[in-house]
N, CA, C and O atoms as a GROMACS GRO file, in nm:
protein
  400
    1MET      N    1  -4.897   0.552   2.142
    1MET     CA    2  -4.789   0.455   2.102
    1MET      C    3  -4.766   0.475   1.974
    1MET      O    4  -4.645   0.488   1.958
    2LEU      N    5  -4.845   0.486   1.841
    2LEU     CA    6  -4.772   0.522   1.723
    2LEU      C    7  -4.682   0.646   1.699
    2LEU      O    8  -4.582   0.673   1.632
    3SER      N    9  -4.761   0.707   1.782
    3SER     CA   10  -4.635   0.854   1.781
    3SER      C   11  -4.527   0.803   1.820
    3SER      O   12  -4.435   0.828   1.742
    4LEU      N   13  -4.496   0.740   1.910
    4LEU     CA   14  -4.406   0.746   1.973
    4LEU      C   15  -4.285   0.646   1.910
    4LEU      O   16  -4.164   0.647   1.935
    5ILE      N   17  -4.356   0.565   1.826
    5ILE     CA   18  -4.294   0.483   1.715
    5ILE      C   19  -4.212   0.558   1.594
    5ILE      O   20  -4.105   0.532   1.539
    6LYS      N   21  -4.324   0.675   1.577
    6LYS     CA   22  -4.274   0.773   1.445
    6LYS      C   23  -4.152   0.865   1.480
    6LYS      O   24  -4.065   0.897   1.399
    7ILE      N   25  -4.159   0.913   1.647
    7ILE     CA   26  -4.068   0.973   1.702
    7ILE      C   27  -3.930   0.929   1.725
    7ILE      O   28  -3.840   1.012   1.712
    8LEU      N   29  -3.898   0.790   1.764
    8LEU     CA   30  -3.802   0.696   1.735
    8LEU      C   31  -3.768   0.686   1.623
    8LEU      O   32  -3.659   0.735   1.594
    9PHE      N   33  -3.839   0.626   1.530
    9PHE     CA   34  -3.802   0.649   1.380
    9PHE      C   35  -3.729   0.729   1.298
    9PHE      O   36  -3.647   0.700   1.211
   10VAL      N   37  -3.791   0.890   1.357
   10VAL     CA   38  -3.723   0.960   1.269
   10VAL      C   39  -3.594   1.019   1.388
   10VAL      O   40  -3.513   1.084   1.321
   11LEU      N   41  -3.553   1.016   1.530
   11LEU     CA   42  -3.460   1.010   1.564
   11LEU      C   43  -3.327   0.925   1.555
   11LEU      O   44  -3.214   0.963   1.583
   12THR      N   45  -3.367   0.805   1.512
   12THR     CA   46  -3.272   0.684   1.446
   12THR      C   47  -3.205   0.763   1.327
   12THR      O   48  -3.087   0.783   1.298
   13ALA      N   49  -3.352   0.809   1.255
   13ALA     CA   50  -3.306   0.824   1.101
   13ALA      C   51  -3.204   0.952   1.073
   13ALA      O   52  -3.114   0.954   0.988
   14LEU      N   53  -3.236   1.046   1.157
   14LEU     CA   54  -3.141   1.165   1.196
   14LEU      C   55  -2.979   1.124   1.251
   14LEU      O   56  -2.868   1.158   1.210
   15THR      N   57  -3.014   1.056   1.339
   15THR     CA   58  -2.878   1.005   1.376
   15THR      C   59  -2.777   0.904   1.299
   15THR      O   60  -2.661   0.883   1.334
   16LEU      N   61  -2.832   0.855   1.207
   16LEU     CA   62  -2.760   0.785   1.104
   16LEU      C   63  -2.715   0.859   0.972
   16LEU      O   64  -2.626   0.818   0.897
   17THR      N   65  -2.783   0.967   0.955
   17THR     CA   66  -2.758   1.074   0.874
   17THR      C   67  -2.653   1.171   0.873
   17THR      O   68  -2.603   1.230   0.777
   18GLY      N   69  -2.626   1.179   1.012
   18GLY     CA   70  -2.528   1.223   1.096
   18GLY      C   71  -2.363   1.205   1.050
   18GLY      O   72  -2.266   1.281   1.055
   19CYS      N   73  -2.377   1.093   1.012
   19CYS     CA   74  -2.241   1.036   1.008
   19CYS      C   75  -2.141   1.077   0.878
   19CYS      O   76  -2.183   1.076   0.762
   20LYS      N   77  -2.064   1.096   0.898
   20LYS     CA   78  -1.964   1.153   0.783
   20LYS      C   79  -1.906   1.043   0.705
   20LYS      O   80  -1.913   1.036   0.582
   21ASP      N   81  -1.848   0.957   0.781
   21ASP     CA   82  -1.781   0.807   0.722
   21ASP      C   83  -1.804   0.696   0.799
   21ASP      O   84  -1.885   0.677   0.890
   22SER      N   85  -1.723   0.629   0.752
   22SER     CA   86  -1.785   0.458   0.801
   22SER      C   87  -1.633   0.459   0.904
   22SER      O   88  -1.622   0.346   0.950
   23GLY      N   89  -1.528   0.540   0.949
   23GLY     CA   90  -1.439   0.517   1.004
   23GLY      C   91  -1.308   0.472   0.947
   23GLY      O   92  -1.205   0.455   1.012
   24LYS      N   93  -1.327   0.452   0.800
   24LYS     CA   94  -1.222   0.383   0.706
   24LYS      C   95  -1.114   0.511   0.665
   24LYS      O   96  -1.128   0.624   0.618
   25ILE      N   97  -1.024   0.447   0.700
   25ILE     CA   98  -0.889   0.519   0.666
   25ILE      C   99  -0.863   0.508   0.530
   25ILE      O  100  -0.838   0.394   0.490
   26GLU      N  101  -0.863   0.609   0.439
   26GLU     CA  102  -0.812   0.595   0.303
   26GLU      C  103  -0.659   0.680   0.280
   26GLU      O  104  -0.631   0.800   0.282
   27LEU      N  105  -0.611   0.606   0.267
   27LEU     CA  106  -0.459   0.626   0.192
   27LEU      C  107  -0.413   0.682   0.093
   27LEU      O  108  -0.477   0.651  -0.008
   28PRO      N  109  -0.323   0.757   0.071
   28PRO     CA  110  -0.296   0.793  -0.092
   28PRO      C  111  -0.243   0.699  -0.157
   28PRO      O  112  -0.189   0.599  -0.109
   29ASN      N  113  -0.258   0.728  -0.279
   29ASN     CA  114  -0.207   0.625  -0.413
   29ASN      C  115  -0.098   0.623  -0.363
   29ASN      O  116  -0.084   0.700  -0.268
   30VAL      N  117   0.033   0.530  -0.408
   30VAL     CA  118   0.178   0.548  -0.389
   30VAL      C  119   0.250   0.591  -0.494
   30VAL      O  120   0.292   0.507  -0.574
   31PRO      N  121   0.272   0.709  -0.509
   31PRO     CA  122   0.365   0.760  -0.616
   31PRO      C  123   0.439   0.674  -0.711
   31PRO      O  124   0.527   0.599  -0.668
   32ALA      N  125   0.401   0.679  -0.885
   32ALA     CA  126   0.497   0.577  -0.948
   32ALA      C  127   0.603   0.575  -0.932
   32ALA      O  128   0.656   0.464  -0.939
   33ASP      N  129   0.704   0.711  -0.897
   33ASP     CA  130   0.851   0.697  -0.891
   33ASP      C  131   0.877   0.665  -0.741
   33ASP      O  132   0.993   0.650  -0.703
   34VAL      N  133   0.761   0.654  -0.643
   34VAL     CA  134   0.834   0.540  -0.529
   34VAL      C  135   0.809   0.417  -0.558
   34VAL      O  136   0.861   0.337  -0.481
   35ARG      N  137   0.743   0.370  -0.650
   35ARG     CA  138   0.724   0.231  -0.694
   35ARG      C  139   0.834   0.179  -0.758
   35ARG      O  140   0.880   0.068  -0.732
   36VAL      N  141   0.876   0.253  -0.838
   36VAL     CA  142   0.987   0.227  -0.939
   36VAL      C  143   1.127   0.253  -0.828
   36VAL      O  144   1.236   0.221  -0.877
   37CYS      N  145   1.129   0.292  -0.725
   37CYS     CA  146   1.256   0.296  -0.666
   37CYS      C  147   1.270   0.182  -0.597
   37CYS      O  148   1.376   0.119  -0.598
   38PHE      N  149   1.127   0.131  -0.505
   38PHE     CA  150   1.132   0.012  -0.478
   38PHE      C  151   1.164  -0.118  -0.523
   38PHE      O  152   1.217  -0.209  -0.459
   39ASP      N  153   1.122  -0.117  -0.653
   39ASP     CA  154   1.131  -0.224  -0.780
   39ASP      C  155   1.286  -0.241  -0.805
   39ASP      O  156   1.321  -0.358  -0.814
   40LYS      N  157   1.402  -0.133  -0.821
   40LYS     CA  158   1.491  -0.165  -0.875
   40LYS      C  159   1.567  -0.249  -0.788
   40LYS      O  160   1.573  -0.207  -0.672
   41MET      N  161   1.637  -0.373  -0.815
   41MET     CA  162   1.720  -0.480  -0.732
   41MET      C  163   1.867  -0.434  -0.751
   41MET      O  164   1.867  -0.362  -0.851
   42VAL      N  165   1.967  -0.441  -0.708
   42VAL     CA  166   2.101  -0.476  -0.709
   42VAL      C  167   2.108  -0.631  -0.756
   42VAL      O  168   2.078  -0.726  -0.684
   43GLY      N  169   2.161  -0.642  -0.912
   43GLY     CA  170   2.166  -0.745  -0.974
   43GLY      C  171   2.298  -0.848  -0.913
   43GLY      O  172   2.391  -0.803  -0.847
   44PRO      N  173   2.285  -0.961  -0.941
   44PRO     CA  174   2.401  -1.080  -0.868
   44PRO      C  175   2.527  -1.030  -0.964
   44PRO      O  176   2.533  -0.943  -1.051
   45PHE      N  177   2.609  -1.106  -0.918
   45PHE     CA  178   2.774  -1.080  -1.008
   45PHE      C  179   2.728  -1.156  -1.119
   45PHE      O  180   2.632  -1.233  -1.126
   46PRO      N  181   2.846  -1.109  -1.239
   46PRO     CA  182   2.842  -1.193  -1.352
   46PRO      C  183   2.833  -1.329  -1.345
   46PRO      O  184   2.910  -1.374  -1.261
   47ALA      N  185   2.771  -1.408  -1.400
   47ALA     CA  186   2.806  -1.567  -1.442
   47ALA      C  187   2.919  -1.612  -1.493
   47ALA      O  188   2.946  -1.560  -1.600
   48GLY      N  189   2.993  -1.686  -1.458
   48GLY     CA  190   3.100  -1.738  -1.562
   48GLY      C  191   3.226  -1.650  -1.549
   48GLY      O  192   3.305  -1.670  -1.642
   49ARG      N  193   3.273  -1.547  -1.450
   49ARG     CA  194   3.339  -1.468  -1.427
   49ARG      C  195   3.400  -1.503  -1.259
   49ARG      O  196   3.332  -1.515  -1.156
   50ALA      N  197   3.528  -1.512  -1.272
   50ALA     CA  198   3.573  -1.535  -1.100
   50ALA      C  199   3.582  -1.386  -1.056
   50ALA      O  200   3.630  -1.282  -1.101
   51ILE      N  201   3.510  -1.427  -0.940
   51ILE     CA  202   3.510  -1.267  -0.868
   51ILE      C  203   3.626  -1.230  -0.781
   51ILE      O  204   3.658  -1.294  -0.682
   52ASP      N  205   3.680  -1.134  -0.819
   52ASP     CA  206   3.755  -1.081  -0.752
   52ASP      C  207   3.771  -0.928  -0.669
   52ASP      O  208   3.676  -0.865  -0.715
   53GLN      N  209   3.818  -0.865  -0.603
   53GLN     CA  210   3.826  -0.771  -0.512
   53GLN      C  211   3.768  -0.676  -0.547
   53GLN      O  212   3.681  -0.628  -0.476
   54VAL      N  213   3.807  -0.611  -0.693
   54VAL     CA  214   3.724  -0.497  -0.752
   54VAL      C  215   3.548  -0.533  -0.758
   54VAL      O  216   3.458  -0.458  -0.723
   55MET      N  217   3.537  -0.667  -0.813
   55MET     CA  218   3.388  -0.664  -0.822
   55MET      C  219   3.338  -0.666  -0.693
   55MET      O  220   3.219  -0.636  -0.689
   56VAL      N  221   3.401  -0.696  -0.562
   56VAL     CA  222   3.341  -0.720  -0.440
   56VAL      C  223   3.305  -0.579  -0.427
   56VAL      O  224   3.187  -0.545  -0.420
   57PHE      N  225   3.412  -0.487  -0.423
   57PHE     CA  226   3.422  -0.329  -0.408
   57PHE      C  227   3.327  -0.271  -0.484
   57PHE      O  228   3.258  -0.191  -0.421
   58ASP      N  229   3.293  -0.287  -0.622
   58ASP     CA  230   3.179  -0.247  -0.701
   58ASP      C  231   3.054  -0.276  -0.643
   58ASP      O  232   2.976  -0.185  -0.615
   59LYS      N  233   3.025  -0.404  -0.622
   59LYS     CA  234   2.876  -0.457  -0.606
   59LYS      C  235   2.880  -0.381  -0.473
   59LYS      O  236   2.783  -0.307  -0.460
   60LEU      N  237   2.964  -0.380  -0.376
   60LEU     CA  238   2.947  -0.309  -0.209
   60LEU      C  239   2.903  -0.146  -0.237
   60LEU      O  240   2.826  -0.095  -0.156
   61GLY      N  241   2.939  -0.085  -0.322
   61GLY     CA  242   2.930   0.041  -0.385
   61GLY      C  243   2.776   0.056  -0.424
   61GLY      O  244   2.701   0.138  -0.370
   62GLU      N  245   2.740  -0.031  -0.520
   62GLU     CA  246   2.622  -0.051  -0.557
   62GLU      C  247   2.500  -0.084  -0.457
   62GLU      O  248   2.382  -0.053  -0.472
   63PHE      N  249   2.568  -0.165  -0.337
   63PHE     CA  250   2.450  -0.172  -0.262
   63PHE      C  251   2.417  -0.041  -0.153
   63PHE      O  252   2.311  -0.009  -0.100
   64LEU      N  253   2.554   0.019  -0.141
   64LEU     CA  254   2.548   0.140  -0.038
   64LEU      C  255   2.446   0.243  -0.117
   64LEU      O  256   2.358   0.303  -0.055
   65ARG      N  257   2.467   0.260  -0.272
   65ARG     CA  258   2.394   0.345  -0.317
   65ARG      C  259   2.257   0.316  -0.301
   65ARG      O  260   2.184   0.394  -0.240
   66SER      N  261   2.203   0.176  -0.365
   66SER     CA  262   2.086   0.154  -0.343
   66SER      C  263   2.018   0.161  -0.215
   66SER      O  264   1.904   0.207  -0.207
   67ASP      N  265   2.077   0.121  -0.125
   67ASP     CA  266   2.026   0.144   0.026
   67ASP      C  267   1.997   0.342   0.065
   67ASP      O  268   1.920   0.391   0.148
   68ARG      N  269   2.075   0.400  -0.012
   68ARG     CA  270   2.048   0.540   0.052
   68ARG      C  271   1.941   0.583  -0.068
   68ARG      O  272   1.861   0.668  -0.028
   69VAL      N  273   1.925   0.543  -0.199
   69VAL     CA  274   1.792   0.572  -0.234
   69VAL      C  275   1.660   0.539  -0.199
   69VAL      O  276   1.561   0.611  -0.184
   70LYS      N  277   1.678   0.373  -0.184
   70LYS     CA  278   1.545   0.336  -0.121
   70LYS      C  279   1.556   0.372   0.018
   70LYS      O  280   1.508   0.277   0.080
   71SER      N  281   1.594   0.455   0.094
   71SER     CA  282   1.594   0.511   0.221
   71SER      C  283   1.507   0.630   0.257
   71SER      O  284   1.436   0.648   0.356
   72ALA      N  285   1.534   0.721   0.132
   72ALA     CA  286   1.527   0.822   0.078
   72ALA      C  287   1.341   0.809   0.021
   72ALA      O  288   1.245   0.884   0.036
   73CYS      N  289   1.355   0.685  -0.042
   73CYS     CA  290   1.202   0.705  -0.099
   73CYS      C  291   1.127   0.632  -0.011
   73CYS      O  292   1.007   0.657  -0.010
   74GLY      N  293   1.177   0.534   0.077
   74GLY     CA  294   1.100   0.529   0.229
   74GLY      C  295   1.055   0.590   0.293
   74GLY      O  296   0.943   0.561   0.335
   75LYS      N  297   1.143   0.750   0.348
   75LYS     CA  298   1.076   0.827   0.419
   75LYS      C  299   0.991   0.910   0.324
   75LYS      O  300   0.896   0.964   0.382
   76ARG      N  301   1.000   0.935   0.194
   76ARG     CA  302   0.909   1.013   0.139
   76ARG      C  303   0.766   0.936   0.143
   76ARG      O  304   0.656   0.990   0.151
   77LEU      N  305   0.790   0.804   0.135
   77LEU     CA  306   0.660   0.775   0.162
   77LEU      C  307   0.598   0.762   0.279
   77LEU      O  308   0.478   0.741   0.293
   78ILE      N  309   0.704   0.778   0.394
   78ILE     CA  310   0.634   0.793   0.511
   78ILE      C  311   0.597   0.899   0.543
   78ILE      O  312   0.523   0.894   0.641
   79ALA      N  313   0.616   1.008   0.499
   79ALA     CA  314   0.615   1.141   0.518
   79ALA      C  315   0.458   1.154   0.392
   79ALA      O  316   0.357   1.214   0.428
   80ILE      N  317   0.464   1.109   0.298
   80ILE     CA  318   0.293   1.097   0.253
   80ILE      C  319   0.237   1.062   0.314
   80ILE      O  320   0.157   1.148   0.351
   81ILE      N  321   0.214   0.923   0.384
   81ILE     CA  322   0.127   0.852   0.423
   81ILE      C  323   0.107   0.964   0.590
   81ILE      O  324  -0.002   1.017   0.611
   82ASP      N  325   0.188   0.978   0.660
   82ASP     CA  326   0.180   1.096   0.756
   82ASP      C  327   0.078   1.213   0.727
   82ASP      O  328  -0.003   1.259   0.807
   83ALA      N  329   0.099   1.249   0.608
   83ALA     CA  330   0.051   1.405   0.576
   83ALA      C  331  -0.072   1.373   0.538
   83ALA      O  332  -0.151   1.466   0.554
   84SER      N  333  -0.128   1.255   0.482
   84SER     CA  334  -0.264   1.201   0.447
   84SER      C  335  -0.314   1.191   0.562
   84SER      O  336  -0.433   1.212   0.543
   85HIS      N  337  -0.296   1.170   0.682
   85HIS     CA  338  -0.360   1.190   0.821
   85HIS      C  339  -0.395   1.347   0.872
   85HIS      O  340  -0.481   1.376   0.955
   86ASP      N  341  -0.319   1.426   0.810
   86ASP     CA  342  -0.315   1.570   0.866
   86ASP      C  343  -0.312   1.673   0.737
   86ASP      O  344  -0.206   1.728   0.708
   87PRO      N  345  -0.431   1.699   0.662
   87PRO     CA  346  -0.449   1.773   0.539
   87PRO      C  347  -0.386   1.914   0.553
   87PRO      O  348  -0.344   1.960   0.447
   88ARG      N  349  -0.373   1.983   0.651
   88ARG     CA  350  -0.258   2.078   0.651
   88ARG      C  351  -0.136   2.051   0.595
   88ARG      O  352  -0.079   2.147   0.543
   89LEU      N  353  -0.064   1.911   0.591
   89LEU     CA  354   0.071   1.914   0.582
   89LEU      C  355   0.048   1.883   0.419
   89LEU      O  356   0.150   1.920   0.362
   90LEU      N  357  -0.034   1.836   0.338
   90LEU     CA  358  -0.066   1.822   0.213
   90LEU      C  359  -0.050   1.928   0.104
   90LEU      O  360  -0.144   2.006   0.097
   91LYS      N  361   0.018   1.940   0.044
   91LYS     CA  362   0.054   2.035  -0.032
   91LYS      C  363  -0.076   1.994  -0.164
   91LYS      O  364  -0.111   1.882  -0.200
   92LEU      N  365  -0.121   2.114  -0.208
   92LEU     CA  366  -0.171   2.078  -0.320
   92LEU      C  367  -0.118   2.047  -0.500
   92LEU      O  368  -0.044   2.120  -0.565
   93LYS      N  369  -0.165   1.953  -0.534
   93LYS     CA  370  -0.086   1.924  -0.638
   93LYS      C  371  -0.091   2.034  -0.775
   93LYS      O  372   0.000   2.052  -0.855
   94ASP      N  373  -0.178   2.078  -0.774
   94ASP     CA  374  -0.185   2.196  -0.849
   94ASP      C  375  -0.147   2.282  -0.863
   94ASP      O  376  -0.139   2.333  -0.974
   95LYS      N  377  -0.096   2.354  -0.723
   95LYS     CA  378   0.002   2.431  -0.701
   95LYS      C  379   0.149   2.403  -0.758
   95LYS      O  380   0.214   2.473  -0.836
   96LYS      N  381   0.182   2.281  -0.696
   96LYS     CA  382   0.279   2.202  -0.696
   96LYS      C  383   0.370   2.216  -0.856
   96LYS      O  384   0.483   2.252  -0.890
   97LYS      N  385   0.242   2.162  -0.925
   97LYS     CA  386   0.264   2.166  -1.093
   97LYS      C  387   0.258   2.331  -1.134
   97LYS      O  388   0.339   2.370  -1.218
   98GLY      N  389   0.185   2.404  -1.089
   98GLY     CA  390   0.231   2.529  -1.121
   98GLY      C  391   0.353   2.622  -1.074
   98GLY      O  392   0.385   2.731  -1.122
   99ALA      N  393   0.401   2.568  -0.991
   99ALA     CA  394   0.522   2.644  -0.952
   99ALA      C  395   0.654   2.584  -1.033
   99ALA      O  396   0.762   2.639  -1.015
  100GLN      N  397   0.643   2.460  -1.133
  100GLN     CA  398   0.732   2.377  -1.166
  100GLN      C  399   0.749   2.475  -1.319
  100GLN      O  400   0.831   2.442  -1.405
   0.00000   0.00000   0.00000
């Protein structure tokens, strides 16, 4: 009976040591430039001035530019997260820095 307990203990220990990870997904850090991209906000109209059509068109242009920039940042962030699930898609940072 004692040898059966020893065998079960050894088999249990062997199965536990075979685990590579806990199943936890580790996502990459958000690059600093992506954080800055999403932090920039379109400001309000200047206080104390009457709002005219030129100001409205300028502000609309500012919103459209901001939307394009944020969309590009968002697509880049999605690509980074998608690539973190497939190591073949990730480029090594050292190689990228050496190419510059």
